N, CA and C atoms as an extended XYZ file, in Angstrom:
162
Properties=species:S:1:pos:R:3:atomname:S:1:resname:S:1:resid:I:1 pbc="F F F"
N        12.239      -32.090       29.426 N   MET     1
C        12.410      -33.344       28.297 CA  MET     1
C        13.476      -33.572       28.154 C   MET     1
N        13.999      -34.777       28.151 N   THR     2
C        15.335      -34.919       28.044 CA  THR     2
C        15.861      -34.892       26.409 C   THR     2
N        16.797      -34.992       25.871 N   GLU     3
C        17.803      -34.679       24.989 CA  GLU     3
C        17.212      -35.797       23.612 C   GLU     3
N        16.956      -36.926       24.300 N   LYS     4
C        16.291      -37.961       23.692 CA  LYS     4
C        14.867      -38.090       23.270 C   LYS     4
N        14.571      -37.082       24.102 N   GLU     5
C        12.898      -37.315       23.757 CA  GLU     5
C        12.827      -35.804       23.095 C   GLU     5
N        13.418      -35.024       22.652 N   GLN     6
C        13.538      -33.862       21.924 CA  GLN     6
C        13.918      -34.522       20.600 C   GLN     6
N        14.951      -35.306       20.210 N   ALA     7
C        15.473      -35.742       19.177 CA  ALA     7
C        14.356      -36.294       18.428 C   ALA     7
N        13.994      -37.292       19.254 N   THR     8
C        12.411      -38.121       19.505 CA  THR     8
C        11.200      -37.270       18.502 C   THR     8
N        11.093      -36.190       19.221 N   LEU     9
C         9.744      -35.354       18.921 CA  LEU     9
C        10.325      -34.629       17.151 C   LEU     9
N        11.553      -34.278       17.284 N   LEU    10
C        11.946      -33.675       15.948 CA  LEU    10
C        11.983      -34.627       14.697 C   LEU    10
N        12.730      -35.600       15.177 N   ILE    11
C        12.390      -37.313       13.954 CA  ILE    11
C        11.033      -37.065       13.752 C   ILE    11
N        10.208      -37.349       14.524 N   ASP    12
C         8.098      -37.132       14.239 CA  ASP    12
C         7.713      -35.856       13.276 C   ASP    12
N         8.189      -34.687       13.736 N   MET    13
C         7.934      -33.523       12.990 CA  MET    13
C         8.493      -33.577       11.888 C   MET    13
N         9.865      -33.811       11.640 N   TYR    14
C        10.177      -34.312       10.241 CA  TYR    14
C         9.895      -35.000        9.025 C   TYR    14
N         9.224      -36.089        9.885 N   THR    15
C         8.654      -37.243        8.999 CA  THR    15
C         7.303      -36.673        8.782 C   THR    15
N         6.597      -36.092        9.440 N   ASP    16
C         5.094      -35.761        9.489 CA  ASP    16
C         5.456      -34.717        7.756 C   ASP    16
N         6.293      -33.456        7.989 N   LEU    17
C         6.675      -32.458        7.154 CA  LEU    17
C         6.602      -33.449        5.908 C   LEU    17
N         7.512      -34.352        5.959 N   GLN    18
C         7.919      -35.269        4.936 CA  GLN    18
C         6.667      -35.808        3.844 C   GLN    18
N         5.892      -36.515        4.997 N   ARG    19
C         4.903      -37.533        4.257 CA  ARG    19
C         3.954      -35.833        3.783 C   ARG    19
N         3.762      -34.904        4.275 N   ILE    20
C         2.748      -33.899        3.403 CA  ILE    20
C         3.340      -33.532        2.095 C   ILE    20
N         4.880      -33.165        2.128 N   LYS    21
C         5.302      -32.489        0.924 CA  LYS    21
C         5.295      -33.570       -0.326 C   LYS    21
N         5.228      -35.283        0.062 N   SER    22
C         5.274      -36.040       -1.003 CA  SER    22
C         3.976      -36.653       -1.124 C   SER    22
N         2.940      -36.058       -0.427 N   ALA    23
C         1.734      -37.039        0.073 CA  ALA    23
C         0.975      -36.288       -1.680 C   ALA    23
N         0.074      -37.156       -2.636 N   PRO    24
C        -0.728      -36.738       -3.634 CA  PRO    24
C        -1.529      -35.892       -3.369 C   PRO    24
N        -2.410      -35.808       -2.416 N   ASP    25
C        -3.132      -35.003       -1.715 CA  ASP    25
C        -2.979      -34.307       -0.738 C   ASP    25
N        -2.133      -33.391       -0.698 N   ARG    26
C        -1.386      -32.626        0.530 CA  ARG    26
C        -2.891      -32.254        1.905 C   ARG    26
N        -4.059      -31.861        0.767 N   ASP    27
C        -4.834      -31.087        2.204 CA  ASP    27
C        -5.286      -32.138        3.063 C   ASP    27
N        -5.590      -33.217        2.110 N   ALA    28
C        -5.958      -34.745        3.544 CA  ALA    28
C        -4.941      -35.212        4.077 C   ALA    28
N        -3.856      -35.150        3.657 N   GLU    29
C        -2.629      -35.624        4.530 CA  GLU    29
C        -2.234      -34.417        5.303 C   GLU    29
N        -2.522      -33.113        5.387 N   ILE    30
C        -2.564      -32.329        6.447 CA  ILE    30
C        -3.839      -32.484        7.402 C   ILE    30
N        -5.167      -32.626        6.645 N   ASP    31
C        -5.929      -33.021        7.757 CA  ASP    31
C        -5.850      -33.914        8.290 C   ASP    31
N        -5.381      -35.079        7.994 N   TYR    32
C        -4.755      -36.459        8.994 CA  TYR    32
C        -3.876      -36.045        9.954 C   TYR    32
N        -2.939      -35.311        9.461 N   GLN    33
C        -1.823      -34.876       10.285 CA  GLN    33
C        -2.690      -34.210       11.450 C   GLN    33
N        -3.241      -33.437       11.240 N   LEU    34
C        -4.307      -32.608       12.254 CA  LEU    34
C        -4.982      -33.400       13.595 C   LEU    34
N        -5.542      -34.339       12.754 N   ARG    35
C        -6.450      -35.305       13.548 CA  ARG    35
C        -5.611      -35.851       14.899 C   ARG    35
N        -4.360      -36.635       13.936 N   ILE    36
C        -3.350      -37.292       14.649 CA  ILE    36
C        -2.939      -36.208       15.845 C   ILE    36
N        -2.572      -35.027       15.740 N   THR    37
C        -2.201      -34.334       16.735 CA  THR    37
C        -3.185      -34.036       17.380 C   THR    37
N        -4.324      -33.510       17.283 N   LEU    38
C        -5.404      -33.674       18.022 CA  LEU    38
C        -5.743      -34.577       18.723 C   LEU    38
N        -5.783      -35.673       18.512 N   ALA    39
C        -5.870      -36.745       19.332 CA  ALA    39
C        -5.125      -37.139       20.625 C   ALA    39
N        -3.812      -36.793       20.270 N   LYS    40
C        -2.316      -37.205       20.868 CA  LYS    40
C        -2.688      -36.389       22.193 C   LYS    40
N        -3.279      -34.977       21.656 N   LEU    41
C        -3.250      -33.612       22.740 CA  LEU    41
C        -4.207      -33.763       23.849 C   LEU    41
N        -5.679      -34.536       23.148 N   GLN    42
C        -6.444      -34.899       23.909 CA  GLN    42
C        -6.434      -36.008       24.846 C   GLN    42
N        -5.458      -36.925       24.278 N   ALA    43
C        -5.061      -38.248       25.535 CA  ALA    43
C        -4.506      -37.494       26.440 C   ALA    43
N        -3.708      -36.670       26.340 N   LEU    44
C        -2.682      -36.108       27.409 CA  LEU    44
C        -3.167      -35.262       28.359 C   LEU    44
N        -4.345      -34.942       28.166 N   GLY    45
C        -5.718      -33.973       29.067 CA  GLY    45
C        -5.489      -32.938       29.050 C   GLY    45
N        -5.255      -32.499       27.639 N   ILE    46
C        -4.762      -30.767       26.666 CA  ILE    46
C        -6.158      -30.309       26.653 C   ILE    46
N        -6.706      -29.254       27.031 N   SER    47
C        -7.961      -29.011       26.158 CA  SER    47
C        -7.412      -28.405       25.000 C   SER    47
N        -8.420      -28.575       23.707 N   THR    48
C        -8.077      -28.510       22.368 CA  THR    48
C        -8.847      -27.311       21.695 C   THR    48
N        -9.897      -26.886       22.580 N   GLU    49
C       -11.180      -26.251       21.813 CA  GLU    49
C       -10.381      -24.773       21.582 C   GLU    49
N        -9.586      -23.981       22.274 N   ASP    50
C        -9.230      -22.712       21.509 CA  ASP    50
C        -8.355      -22.867       20.568 C   ASP    50
N        -7.508      -24.343       20.538 N   LEU    51
C        -6.472      -24.601       19.483 CA  LEU    51
C        -6.659      -23.940       18.220 C   LEU    51
N        -8.164      -24.295       17.694 N   LYS    52
C        -8.852      -24.429       16.397 CA  LYS    52
C        -8.859      -23.024       15.944 C   LYS    52
N        -8.382      -22.751       14.343 N   MET    53
C        -8.478      -21.831       13.742 CA  MET    53
C        -9.913      -21.045       13.019 C   MET    53
N       -10.213      -20.238       13.198 N   ASN    54
C       -11.581      -20.106       12.491 CA  ASN    54
C       -11.514      -19.139       11.473 C   ASN    54
């Protein structure tokens, strides 16, 4: 991963956390962020079945 790719990833993480922090319904925002991240992982062909917490 290049330095620019790392910077982009960290900017995305920071903005996601800011969205959660300022959301009127934090649980709904967290659920949304989880769904988006899960979709991105699956689009890359990464198995997500073992990532879910019970």
